[in-house]
N, C-alpha and C positions, 0 to 999 in steps of 0.2 A: 244397391243392387242395380246392375245395368242390364238393359234388355239387349239380347243378342240380335244380330242382324237377321232379317227375314230370309228364309231359304226357299228356293223354288221347290214346290211340292208336286205339282201335277200340271201338265199343259194339255189342253184339249185341241188336238190337231185338226179336227173337223170344222172348227170355227175360223173363218177367214179373218175375223177381227182380232185374233191373237189374244184370247182370254186365257189367263193362267191363274194358278193358285199358289200362294206363298204361305208357308207355315211360319208363324212368329213364335219363337221359343224364348223362354226365360228360365234360366237355371236347368236346361235340359228338358223342360216340359212345354208342350205346345199350348200356348195360351190363346191363340186366335189363328184363323185362316183368312187371308186376304184374297179376295177375287179381284184380279187386275186385268185391265185391258191396255196393253202397252205399259206406259208409265202411270196411267190413271187408275186410282183405287175406286172400284165399283161398290164393294160392300165388304163387311166383316162377317165371317161365319163362326159361330161358336163351335169349337172342336168337340164339345160334349153333345151337340145336337145330332139328330139322325143324319142330316146332310154332311155335317162335319166328320162324323165317323166314317161315312162312305168315302169321302175324299181322302181321309187318312189311310183307309184300307187300300185304296187304289195306289197310293204312294208307296205303301209298304210292300205290295205285291210287285210293283214296278222296279223296286230297288233290289 
């Protein structure tokens, strides 16, 4: 089982430090959300958490 490449999920334009979120998918299911600052990984967010659900909801409404 190979892990698919992370896909950009949501970008916060109000932050001048370029913080973005990337959904990590495996077999079509989001397994993690990475909070990124440029190329630097800041933290991993569980997509089942309240914060993760909010980020995914923003992505779904933006698409």
